[in-house]
C-alpha positions as CSV (number, residue, x, y, z in Angstrom):
1,M,0.0,0.0,0.0
2,L,2.8,2.4,0.8
3,D,4.3,1.9,-2.7
4,F,0.9,2.6,-4.2
5,L,0.4,5.8,-2.2
6,R,4.0,7.0,-2.9
7,G,3.4,6.5,-6.6
8,I,0.4,8.7,-6.9
9,G,1.3,11.5,-9.3
10,P,0.1,15.1,-9.6
11,G,-3.5,15.4,-10.8
12,Q,-4.2,11.7,-10.0
13,I,-7.3,11.0,-7.9
14,L,-7.4,8.5,-5.0
15,L,-10.6,6.9,-3.8
16,V,-10.7,5.1,-0.5
17,A,-13.5,3.4,1.4
18,S,-13.2,1.4,4.7
19,Y,-15.7,0.0,7.1
20,D,-13.9,-2.5,9.3
21,D,-10.5,-1.6,10.7
22,P,-8.4,0.9,8.9
23,S,-6.6,1.7,12.1
24,I,-4.5,-1.5,11.9
25,I,-3.6,-1.3,8.2
26,L,-2.7,2.4,8.1
27,K,0.8,2.9,9.6
28,E,2.1,6.3,10.3
29,E,3.7,6.9,6.9
30,S,0.4,5.8,5.2
31,R,-1.5,8.3,7.3
32,E,0.9,11.1,6.4
33,L,0.7,10.4,2.7
34,L,-3.1,10.4,2.9
35,R,-2.9,13.7,4.8
36,G,-0.8,15.1,2.0
37,L,-3.7,14.2,-0.3
38,G,-6.1,16.2,1.9
39,S,-7.4,13.7,4.4
40,S,-8.0,15.0,7.9
41,A,-9.5,11.8,9.3
42,A,-6.7,9.4,8.4
43,Q,-4.9,10.4,11.5
44,T,-7.7,9.4,13.9
45,L,-9.4,6.3,12.4
46,G,-10.3,3.6,14.8
47,A,-11.6,0.1,14.8
48,R,-14.7,-0.5,12.7
49,D,-15.0,3.2,11.8
50,G,-16.7,4.1,8.5
51,W,-14.5,6.2,6.3
52,V,-14.8,7.4,2.7
53,F,-12.1,9.6,1.1
54,A,-11.5,11.1,-2.4
55,G,-8.4,13.2,-2.8
56,Q,-6.4,14.6,-5.7
57,K,-2.6,14.9,-5.6
58,A,-1.3,18.5,-5.7
59,A,-4.8,20.0,-5.7
60,E,-5.2,22.1,-2.5
61,G,-8.7,22.1,-1.0
62,S,-10.2,19.5,-3.3
63,A,-10.6,16.5,-1.0
64,F,-13.9,15.0,-0.1
65,E,-14.1,13.0,3.1
66,K,-16.5,11.6,5.7
67,H,-15.7,9.7,8.8
68,I,-18.1,8.1,11.2
69,S,-16.7,6.6,14.4
70,S,-17.9,3.3,15.5
71,D,-19.9,3.5,18.7
72,E,-22.0,0.6,20.0
73,K,-24.6,3.0,21.4
74,T,-25.2,4.8,18.1
75,N,-24.2,2.3,15.3
76,T,-26.8,1.7,12.7
77,F,-25.8,-1.8,11.8
78,D,-24.9,-3.7,15.0
79,K,-21.2,-3.3,15.2
80,W,-20.8,-0.8,12.3
81,P,-21.8,2.8,11.8
82,A,-24.2,4.1,9.1
83,V,-23.7,4.1,5.4
84,I,-21.5,7.0,4.1
85,E,-22.1,8.8,0.9
86,I,-20.0,11.7,-0.5
87,S,-20.1,13.6,-3.8
88,G,-18.1,16.3,-5.4
89,C,-16.0,17.4,-8.4
90,F,-12.3,17.7,-9.0
91,K,-10.7,20.4,-11.1
92,K,-9.2,19.2,-14.4
93,T,-5.5,19.4,-14.2
C-alpha cells in the first residue's frame, strides 16, 4: 500500500473506502501520505470506523471525506456505523 500511495502523481485521484478496521492497516507513513492528499480523518481512524475519502494529488482544498466513528450506542448496523455517501467534483489538471 505504501508503494501505491507513494506512486500517486500530480493530478491523480485516489478513492478510499473502509468499514472495518483501517486503524490496523494504516501505519504512520500511510496516514501522512493520505494527509498530504487532503485527508483530515486518516490520523484518527479507529476500529470499525466508517470512512470514505476522495483526494487529488497537488490540488489544494479539493478533498472530499466523511468519517463516522464506531460507537455501539449509536451504530446503525450492530457493530458498524451508518452508510456513508460523498459527492463532489475535481478540477481538471
